[in-house]
C-alpha positions as CSV (number, residue, x, y, z in Angstrom):
1,X,-55.8,23.7,6.3
2,X,-52.5,22.2,7.3
3,X,-51.9,23.0,10.9
4,X,-48.3,23.9,10.4
5,X,-49.2,26.9,8.3
6,X,-51.9,28.3,10.7
7,X,-49.5,30.3,12.9
8,X,-48.0,31.9,9.8
9,X,-51.5,32.8,8.6
10,X,-52.3,34.3,12.0
11,X,-49.2,36.4,11.9
12,X,-49.8,37.6,8.4
13,X,-53.4,38.6,9.2
14,X,-52.3,40.4,12.3
15,X,-49.7,42.3,10.3
16,X,-52.4,43.4,7.9
17,X,-54.7,44.7,10.7
18,X,-57.3,41.9,10.2
19,X,-56.4,39.4,12.8
20,X,-58.7,39.8,15.9
21,X,-60.7,42.6,14.3
22,X,-64.5,42.3,14.0
23,X,-66.1,42.3,10.6
24,X,-68.6,44.9,11.7
25,X,-69.0,47.7,14.1
26,X,-69.1,45.3,17.1
27,X,-65.3,45.4,17.3
28,X,-63.2,42.4,18.2
29,X,-64.7,39.0,17.7
30,X,-65.4,37.0,20.8
31,X,-63.9,33.6,21.2
32,X,-66.4,30.7,21.2
33,X,-67.0,29.4,24.6
34,X,-64.5,26.6,25.7
35,X,-62.1,27.2,22.8
36,X,-58.6,28.6,23.1
37,X,-56.8,30.5,20.4
38,X,-54.3,28.4,18.4
39,X,-50.8,28.5,20.0
40,X,-47.9,29.7,17.9
41,X,-45.4,27.0,17.0
42,X,-42.1,27.8,18.6
43,X,-39.4,28.4,16.0
44,X,-37.2,25.4,15.3
45,X,-33.9,25.5,17.1
46,X,-30.7,25.9,15.1
47,X,-28.5,22.8,15.3
48,X,-25.2,23.4,17.1
49,X,-21.9,22.9,15.3
50,X,-18.8,21.1,16.5
51,X,-15.5,21.4,14.5
52,X,-17.4,22.4,11.4
53,X,-19.9,19.5,11.7
54,X,-23.6,20.0,12.4
55,X,-24.8,18.1,15.5
56,X,-28.4,16.9,14.7
57,X,-31.2,15.5,16.8
58,X,-34.7,14.3,16.1
59,X,-35.9,17.9,16.4
60,X,-33.3,19.4,14.0
61,X,-32.8,16.7,11.3
62,X,-35.9,17.8,9.3
63,X,-34.8,21.4,9.2
64,X,-31.2,20.4,8.2
65,X,-32.6,18.3,5.3
66,X,-34.5,21.3,4.1
67,X,-31.7,23.8,4.4
68,X,-28.9,21.6,3.1
69,X,-29.6,19.9,-0.3
70,X,-26.5,17.7,0.0
71,X,-26.1,16.4,3.6
72,X,-23.8,13.6,4.8
73,X,-24.8,12.4,8.2
74,X,-22.7,10.2,10.5
75,X,-24.5,8.1,13.0
76,X,-22.0,7.5,15.8
77,X,-21.8,6.2,19.4
78,X,-19.7,7.9,22.1
79,X,-18.3,4.5,23.2
80,X,-17.4,3.4,19.6
81,X,-13.6,3.3,19.0
82,X,-14.0,3.5,15.2
83,X,-16.2,6.5,15.6
84,X,-13.5,8.2,17.7
85,X,-10.9,7.4,15.1
86,X,-13.1,8.8,12.3
87,X,-14.0,12.1,14.1
88,X,-10.9,14.1,13.3
89,X,-10.9,13.0,9.6
90,X,-14.6,13.8,9.4
91,X,-14.0,17.3,10.7
92,X,-11.1,17.8,8.4
93,X,-13.2,16.8,5.4
94,X,-15.8,19.3,6.5
95,X,-13.1,22.0,6.6
96,X,-11.7,21.0,3.1
97,X,-15.1,21.3,1.5
98,X,-16.0,24.5,3.3
99,X,-12.7,26.0,2.0
100,X,-13.8,25.1,-1.5
101,X,-17.3,26.5,-0.9
102,X,-18.6,23.1,-1.9
103,X,-22.4,22.8,-1.8
104,X,-22.3,20.0,0.7
105,X,-22.7,19.8,4.5
106,X,-21.4,17.3,7.0
107,X,-23.4,16.4,10.1
108,X,-23.6,13.8,12.9
109,X,-26.2,12.1,15.1
110,X,-25.5,10.4,18.4
111,X,-27.3,7.1,17.7
112,X,-27.8,5.9,21.3
113,X,-29.1,9.3,22.3
114,X,-31.5,9.4,19.4
115,X,-33.0,5.9,19.2
116,X,-35.9,7.0,17.0
117,X,-33.5,8.2,14.3
118,X,-31.3,5.1,14.6
119,X,-34.4,3.0,14.1
120,X,-35.8,5.1,11.3
121,X,-32.6,4.8,9.3
122,X,-31.9,1.1,10.2
123,X,-28.6,1.9,12.0
124,X,-27.3,-1.4,13.5
125,X,-23.6,-0.6,13.8
126,X,-21.3,2.4,14.2
127,X,-20.2,4.5,12.5
128,X,-22.9,4.4,9.8
129,X,-22.9,7.2,7.2
130,X,-25.8,8.2,5.0
131,X,-26.0,10.8,2.2
132,X,-29.2,12.8,1.8
133,X,-30.0,14.7,-1.4
134,X,-32.6,17.4,-1.9
135,X,-34.2,16.8,1.5
136,X,-35.2,13.2,0.6
137,X,-35.5,11.6,4.0
138,X,-36.7,8.2,2.8
139,X,-34.0,7.1,0.4
140,X,-30.6,8.2,1.6
141,X,-27.5,6.8,-0.1
142,X,-25.2,4.6,2.0
143,X,-21.7,6.0,2.2
144,X,-19.2,3.5,0.8
145,X,-16.1,5.7,0.6
146,X,-12.8,5.9,2.6
147,X,-12.5,6.9,6.2
148,X,-9.9,9.6,5.7
149,X,-10.5,13.3,5.1
150,X,-9.5,13.6,1.4
151,X,-11.3,10.4,0.5
152,X,-14.5,11.6,2.2
153,X,-14.2,15.0,0.5
154,X,-13.6,13.4,-2.9
155,X,-16.6,11.0,-2.5
156,X,-18.8,14.0,-1.9
157,X,-17.3,16.2,-4.6
158,X,-18.2,13.6,-7.2
159,X,-21.8,13.6,-6.1
160,X,-22.4,17.4,-5.9
161,X,-20.2,18.1,-8.9
162,X,-19.2,16.4,-12.1
163,X,-17.5,13.0,-11.6
164,X,-15.6,13.4,-14.9
165,X,-14.0,16.4,-16.5
166,X,-15.2,17.5,-19.9
167,X,-12.2,17.5,-22.4
168,X,-12.4,19.7,-25.4
169,X,-9.0,19.4,-27.1
170,X,-5.6,17.7,-26.9
171,X,-4.3,20.2,-24.4
172,X,-7.1,19.3,-22.0
173,X,-6.2,15.6,-22.3
174,X,-2.5,16.3,-21.8
175,X,-3.1,18.4,-18.7
176,X,-5.2,15.7,-17.1
177,X,-2.9,12.8,-17.9
178,X,0.2,14.8,-16.8
179,X,-1.3,15.6,-13.4
180,X,-2.2,12.0,-12.4
181,X,-0.6,8.5,-12.6
182,X,-3.9,6.9,-13.7
183,X,-6.5,8.7,-15.8
184,X,-9.6,7.2,-17.4
185,X,-11.1,8.9,-20.4
186,X,-14.4,8.0,-21.9
187,X,-14.6,8.6,-25.7
188,X,-18.3,8.8,-26.6
189,X,-19.7,10.0,-29.9
190,X,-23.0,11.0,-28.2
191,X,-22.8,12.4,-24.7
192,X,-26.5,11.8,-24.3
193,X,-26.1,8.1,-24.7
194,X,-27.0,5.9,-21.7
195,X,-23.5,4.4,-21.7
196,X,-22.3,7.9,-20.6
197,X,-24.5,7.7,-17.6
198,X,-23.0,4.3,-16.8
199,X,-19.5,5.7,-17.1
200,X,-20.3,8.7,-14.9
201,X,-21.9,6.4,-12.3
202,X,-18.7,4.3,-12.0
203,X,-16.6,7.5,-11.9
204,X,-18.5,8.5,-8.7
205,X,-17.0,5.7,-6.7
206,X,-13.6,5.0,-8.3
207,X,-11.9,7.6,-6.2
208,X,-8.4,6.4,-6.8
209,X,-8.7,7.3,-10.5
210,X,-9.3,10.6,-12.3
211,X,-12.0,10.6,-15.1
212,X,-12.4,12.6,-18.2
213,X,-15.0,12.6,-20.9
214,X,-15.1,13.8,-24.6
215,X,-17.1,13.6,-27.8
216,X,-14.6,15.5,-29.9
217,X,-13.9,13.9,-33.3
218,X,-10.3,15.3,-33.4
219,X,-9.6,13.5,-30.1
220,X,-11.0,10.2,-31.5
221,X,-8.6,10.6,-34.4
222,X,-5.6,11.7,-32.2
223,X,-5.9,8.5,-30.1
224,X,-6.7,6.2,-33.0
225,X,-10.3,5.4,-32.1
226,X,-13.2,4.8,-34.4
227,X,-15.9,3.7,-31.9
228,X,-16.9,4.5,-28.3
229,X,-14.0,3.4,-26.1
230,X,-12.9,3.9,-22.5
231,X,-9.2,4.4,-22.3
232,X,-7.1,4.0,-19.2
233,X,-3.9,6.0,-19.4
234,X,-1.1,5.2,-16.9
235,X,2.5,6.3,-16.3
236,X,3.8,2.8,-15.9
237,X,3.9,-0.7,-17.5
238,X,2.0,-0.7,-20.9
239,X,1.0,3.0,-20.6
240,X,-2.5,2.5,-22.0
241,X,-5.3,0.0,-22.0
242,X,-8.5,0.2,-24.2
243,X,-12.0,-1.0,-23.3
244,X,-14.2,-0.8,-26.5
245,X,-17.9,-0.4,-25.8
246,X,-20.0,-3.2,-27.2
247,X,-22.4,-1.5,-29.7
248,X,-25.1,-4.2,-29.1
249,X,-24.8,-4.8,-25.4
250,X,-23.7,-1.3,-24.3
251,X,-21.4,-0.5,-21.5
252,X,-21.5,-2.9,-18.5
253,X,-20.4,-1.2,-15.3
254,X,-19.3,-4.4,-13.7
255,X,-17.1,-5.4,-16.7
256,X,-15.6,-1.9,-16.9
257,X,-14.9,-1.8,-13.2
258,X,-13.0,-5.1,-13.3
259,X,-11.1,-4.0,-16.4
260,X,-10.0,-0.7,-14.8
261,X,-9.1,-2.4,-11.5
262,X,-7.1,-5.1,-13.4
263,X,-5.2,-2.7,-15.7
264,X,-4.6,0.0,-13.2
265,X,-2.7,-2.5,-11.1
266,X,1.1,-2.6,-11.7
267,X,2.2,-5.7,-13.4
268,X,4.1,-6.5,-10.2
269,X,2.8,-5.2,-6.9
270,X,4.8,-5.2,-3.6
271,X,2.8,-6.6,-0.7
272,X,2.3,-4.3,2.2
273,X,-0.5,-3.2,4.6
274,X,-1.2,-0.3,2.2
275,X,-1.5,-2.5,-0.9
276,X,-3.1,-5.6,0.5
277,X,-6.7,-4.4,0.2
278,X,-6.1,-3.4,-3.4
279,X,-4.5,-6.8,-4.2
280,X,-7.6,-8.6,-3.0
281,X,-10.1,-6.2,-4.5
282,X,-8.7,-6.9,-7.9
283,X,-10.7,-10.2,-7.9
284,X,-7.9,-12.1,-9.6
285,X,-8.0,-15.5,-8.0
286,X,-4.5,-16.7,-8.8
287,X,-1.5,-15.0,-7.2
288,X,2.1,-15.7,-7.8
289,X,4.3,-14.5,-4.9
290,X,8.1,-14.0,-5.1
291,X,9.7,-14.0,-1.6
292,X,12.9,-11.9,-1.6
293,X,15.0,-10.0,0.8
294,X,15.1,-6.5,-0.6
295,X,18.3,-5.6,1.2
296,X,20.3,-8.1,-0.8
297,X,21.5,-7.2,-4.3
298,X,21.2,-10.8,-5.6
299,X,17.6,-10.9,-4.6
300,X,16.7,-7.5,-6.1
301,X,18.2,-8.6,-9.4
302,X,15.5,-11.3,-9.7
303,X,12.8,-8.6,-9.9
304,X,13.5,-7.8,-13.5
305,X,12.9,-11.4,-14.6
306,X,9.7,-11.6,-12.4
307,X,8.4,-8.4,-14.1
308,X,9.4,-9.8,-17.6
309,X,7.3,-12.9,-17.0
310,X,4.2,-11.0,-15.9
311,X,2.6,-9.4,-19.1
312,X,1.1,-12.6,-20.7
313,X,-0.7,-13.4,-17.4
314,X,-2.3,-10.0,-16.8
315,X,-5.8,-10.5,-15.6
316,X,-5.2,-14.2,-14.9
317,X,-2.4,-14.2,-12.4
318,X,-1.5,-11.4,-10.1
319,X,2.3,-11.1,-9.6
320,X,3.2,-10.0,-6.0
321,X,6.6,-9.4,-4.4
322,X,6.9,-10.1,-0.6
323,X,9.9,-8.6,1.2
324,X,10.9,-11.1,3.9
325,X,12.8,-8.3,5.6
326,X,9.7,-6.2,6.1
327,X,6.7,-6.7,8.4
328,X,5.4,-9.8,6.5
329,X,5.9,-12.6,9.0
330,X,2.2,-13.5,8.7
331,X,2.5,-14.1,5.0
332,X,5.6,-16.3,5.5
333,X,3.8,-18.3,8.1
334,X,0.7,-18.7,5.9
335,X,2.8,-20.4,3.3
336,X,4.9,-22.4,5.8
337,X,8.1,-20.5,4.9
338,X,11.0,-19.1,6.8
339,X,12.8,-15.9,5.7
340,X,16.0,-17.9,5.1
341,X,14.3,-19.8,2.3
342,X,14.1,-16.7,0.1
343,X,14.3,-16.3,-2.8
344,X,11.5,-18.6,-3.6
345,X,8.1,-18.7,-5.4
346,X,4.7,-19.7,-4.2
347,X,1.4,-19.8,-6.2
348,X,-2.0,-19.7,-4.5
349,X,-5.6,-19.7,-5.7
350,X,-7.3,-17.5,-3.1
351,X,-10.7,-19.1,-3.7
352,X,-9.7,-22.7,-3.0
353,X,-6.6,-21.6,-0.8
354,X,-4.6,-24.3,-2.6
355,X,-0.9,-23.6,-2.6
356,X,1.8,-24.7,-5.0
357,X,5.6,-24.6,-4.9
358,X,8.1,-25.1,-7.7
359,X,10.7,-27.8,-7.5
360,X,13.2,-27.3,-4.7
361,X,16.3,-25.5,-5.9
362,X,14.7,-24.3,-9.2
363,X,16.3,-21.1,-10.5
364,X,14.1,-17.9,-10.5
365,X,14.2,-16.6,-14.1
366,X,11.6,-15.2,-16.4
367,X,11.5,-18.5,-18.3
368,X,11.1,-20.7,-15.1
369,X,8.5,-18.3,-13.6
370,X,6.4,-18.5,-16.8
371,X,6.8,-22.2,-17.0
372,X,5.8,-22.6,-13.4
373,X,2.6,-20.5,-13.9
374,X,1.6,-22.4,-17.0
375,X,2.2,-25.7,-15.2
376,X,0.0,-24.8,-12.2
377,X,-2.8,-23.3,-14.4
378,X,-2.7,-26.5,-16.6
379,X,-3.0,-28.8,-13.6
380,X,0.5,-30.1,-13.9
381,X,1.6,-29.2,-10.3
382,X,0.0,-30.8,-7.2
383,X,-0.9,-28.5,-4.3
384,X,0.9,-28.9,-0.9
385,X,-0.6,-28.7,2.6
386,X,1.0,-27.5,5.7
387,X,1.3,-29.6,8.9
388,X,3.4,-29.4,12.0
389,X,4.8,-32.4,13.8
390,X,2.7,-33.7,16.7
391,X,4.1,-32.3,19.9
392,X,5.1,-35.0,22.4
393,X,3.0,-33.3,25.1
394,X,0.0,-32.6,22.9
395,X,-2.5,-34.1,25.3
396,X,-1.0,-33.1,28.6
397,X,-2.8,-29.7,29.0
398,X,-6.5,-29.2,29.5
399,X,-6.6,-27.7,26.0
400,X,-5.2,-30.4,23.6
401,X,-2.9,-29.4,20.8
402,X,-3.9,-30.6,17.4
403,X,-1.9,-30.5,14.1
404,X,-2.6,-31.8,10.7
405,X,-1.1,-35.2,11.5
406,X,-3.2,-36.0,14.5
407,X,-6.4,-34.1,13.6
408,X,-8.3,-37.0,12.1
409,X,-7.4,-39.4,14.9
410,X,-8.7,-37.0,17.6
411,X,-11.6,-35.2,15.9
412,X,-13.3,-38.3,14.6
413,X,-12.8,-40.5,17.7
414,X,-16.2,-42.1,17.9
415,X,-16.0,-42.3,21.7
416,X,-15.4,-38.6,22.2
417,X,-17.2,-35.3,21.8
418,X,-14.5,-33.0,20.5
419,X,-14.8,-29.2,20.5
420,X,-12.0,-27.5,18.4
421,X,-10.8,-23.9,18.1
422,X,-9.1,-23.2,14.8
423,X,-7.0,-20.1,15.4
424,X,-4.2,-17.9,14.1
425,X,-1.4,-16.8,16.4
426,X,-1.8,-13.2,15.3
427,X,-5.6,-13.0,15.6
428,X,-6.7,-10.5,18.2
429,X,-10.2,-12.1,18.5
430,X,-8.5,-15.5,19.2
431,X,-6.4,-13.9,21.9
432,X,-9.5,-12.3,23.5
433,X,-11.4,-15.6,23.7
434,X,-8.3,-17.7,24.9
435,X,-9.1,-17.3,28.6
436,X,-12.7,-18.5,28.1
437,X,-11.4,-21.5,26.1
438,X,-8.9,-22.4,28.9
439,X,-11.6,-22.1,31.5
440,X,-13.9,-24.4,29.4
441,X,-11.1,-27.0,29.1
442,X,-10.5,-26.8,32.9
443,X,-14.2,-27.2,33.6
444,X,-14.6,-30.4,31.5
445,X,-11.1,-31.9,32.1
446,X,-12.6,-34.8,34.1
447,X,-15.2,-35.6,31.5
448,X,-13.7,-38.5,29.7
449,X,-16.0,-38.2,26.7
450,X,-15.3,-34.4,26.1
451,X,-12.1,-33.1,24.5
452,X,-11.4,-29.3,24.2
453,X,-8.7,-28.7,21.6
454,X,-7.1,-26.1,19.4
455,X,-5.3,-26.1,16.1
456,X,-3.2,-23.4,14.5
457,X,-4.8,-23.2,11.1
458,X,-2.1,-21.0,9.7
459,X,0.5,-23.8,10.2
460,X,-1.8,-26.8,9.6
461,X,-4.1,-27.2,6.7
462,X,-6.9,-29.7,6.4
463,X,-8.3,-30.6,3.0
464,X,-11.8,-31.3,4.4
465,X,-12.0,-28.2,6.6
466,X,-10.6,-25.1,4.9
467,X,-10.6,-22.3,7.4
468,X,-11.2,-18.7,6.1
469,X,-11.6,-16.7,9.3
470,X,-10.4,-16.7,12.9
471,X,-11.4,-18.0,15.3
472,X,-13.5,-20.8,13.7
473,X,-15.1,-23.2,16.2
474,X,-16.3,-26.7,15.2
475,X,-17.9,-29.5,17.3
476,X,-17.3,-33.2,16.4
477,X,-19.9,-35.2,18.3
478,X,-19.2,-38.8,19.3
479,X,-20.5,-41.7,17.2
480,X,-20.2,-42.8,13.6
481,X,-20.8,-40.7,10.5
482,X,-18.1,-38.1,10.9
483,X,-20.7,-35.4,11.9
484,X,-19.5,-31.8,12.2
485,X,-21.4,-28.9,13.8
486,X,-20.3,-25.3,13.3
487,X,-20.5,-23.3,16.5
488,X,-22.1,-19.9,15.9
489,X,-22.8,-18.6,19.4
490,X,-21.2,-16.1,21.8
491,X,-17.6,-16.8,22.9
492,X,-18.0,-17.0,26.7
493,X,-17.8,-19.8,29.2
494,X,-21.5,-19.9,30.0
495,X,-22.6,-20.2,26.3
496,X,-19.8,-22.7,25.5
497,X,-21.0,-24.8,28.5
498,X,-24.6,-24.7,27.4
499,X,-23.6,-25.9,24.0
500,X,-21.6,-28.8,25.3
501,X,-24.2,-29.8,27.9
502,X,-26.9,-29.9,25.2
503,X,-24.9,-32.1,22.9
504,X,-24.0,-29.4,20.4
505,X,-27.1,-27.3,20.4
506,X,-27.8,-23.7,21.4
507,X,-31.1,-22.0,22.2
508,X,-32.8,-20.6,19.1
509,X,-32.3,-17.0,20.1
510,X,-28.5,-17.3,19.9
511,X,-27.4,-15.0,17.0
512,X,-25.4,-16.2,14.1
513,X,-21.8,-15.3,13.5
514,X,-20.7,-13.3,10.6
515,X,-18.9,-15.6,8.2
516,X,-15.2,-15.2,7.6
517,X,-13.5,-14.4,4.3
518,X,-11.0,-16.1,2.2
519,X,-7.2,-15.4,2.5
520,X,-6.9,-11.8,2.0
521,X,-5.1,-9.0,3.7
522,X,-2.9,-8.7,6.7
523,X,-4.5,-10.1,9.9
524,X,-6.8,-7.7,11.6
525,X,-6.7,-5.3,8.6
526,X,-10.3,-4.8,7.6
527,X,-11.4,-2.3,5.0
528,X,-14.0,-0.4,7.0
529,X,-14.2,-1.5,10.7
530,X,-17.4,-0.9,12.6
531,X,-18.6,-1.4,16.2
532,X,-21.9,-3.3,16.7
533,X,-24.6,-1.7,18.8
534,X,-24.8,-3.0,22.4
535,X,-26.9,-6.1,22.7
536,X,-25.8,-7.4,19.3
537,X,-23.6,-10.4,20.2
538,X,-22.5,-11.2,16.7
539,X,-18.9,-12.3,17.2
540,X,-16.2,-10.7,14.9
541,X,-13.4,-12.7,13.4
542,X,-10.1,-11.8,11.9
543,X,-9.7,-12.6,8.2
544,X,-7.0,-14.9,7.1
């Protein structure tokens, strides 16, 4: 018999008058020599609660999983800044869901204090959130949603409730589309079809859209549909976009996701810290940027022509407005522009990072904008690269200053071992490592065969070495062959020195660095920041 049920059996027998009673006139049974009666298992302790969130431990997690069929658990660390930032939003989400009587519970586990749990659930960074269903301890779902209260609550609502609203008539559709700017309705003739499951699965995670679902023939007729179709309704631009379901291939979630992301975007999007992530999530590789000063009437008048040129390029080129009067200096710098040069256009492919400019002085009209786009896409415009002038004192400091125009000469000097930091002026991680880089240069300043240098990669572009994250460190050893070694170790004086002294090698145990990403959002703005566990020396970088 399973040992965990024995105490219960003993209690039940005792309650019935059988436990401890003899089977005959001899009275109570004697215990066999040397054996002790089984000890009762102490009742499991109730997990404490803080601000509406259960505080779990190794002793209480199992009980919580049994008592709460939908349980979101945050693994946090007291020293983690991102965890501290999440805490009030997490508690607020718990309160929102409690007020709705939603069948979901929020909990948290102190990872460093509960190493067995951190190991069991492969927690390597904080915060890490996992969603448990029906007590299933072995296959929790990774939380992939937002880090603010309403986003957390909505992510959970769509897992414990329907992710799409059932629509029965025209009034239902009107009520849904009137209430939201973007609404996605799946028109399916058979709601048991597997395509419906695909649709609902996507709806679980597309939290910035509201979803509806119908199989009503009168609604197919009302919206002019004769086959299964997903329709995106929006209160701007074209107003509607249709995604017919392929009868042979079925509904592909990836294709539908890209369609919805592309067509939910405004034809013209203004760049800001709030819109940057959405701009780059759209997976449209070509971006056309119009730089204007929104405080000037003459500049604002250009927006109509920019918007007029956009429709034929939907899905191929993303049209973006950058206000030079706002907090967008990093974008200007990336394109080598000054605010005074607005209004002007720039075109970029964010995969290759190649940039294109129209002819100097060309007017900005709907026709010239469309012509410029077609010329770039057709290969009729050559990309440009940024380079500063060589400073007269570029080699006077311990850390040498490189630009595009002297990079080749210095980096590939066959008599020198050259260690170069590619940085961005706004990069927080670059600023953090700057003292160690200066100390390194000072330490090796008398070594004639070693050069420690830095290059501002936002103002100097190198065709052979595109830089996608900051800081990027590369070592160019002396000798022929133009050899280049990527540095992937810790960013401290001791490790730098070991690397140089060994001729560009590090001990095998040095961890690899997380690769950077292509030009996306505002420096330092990452989608979901996390802190690494202590002892993990993976070095973070700012995206371009």
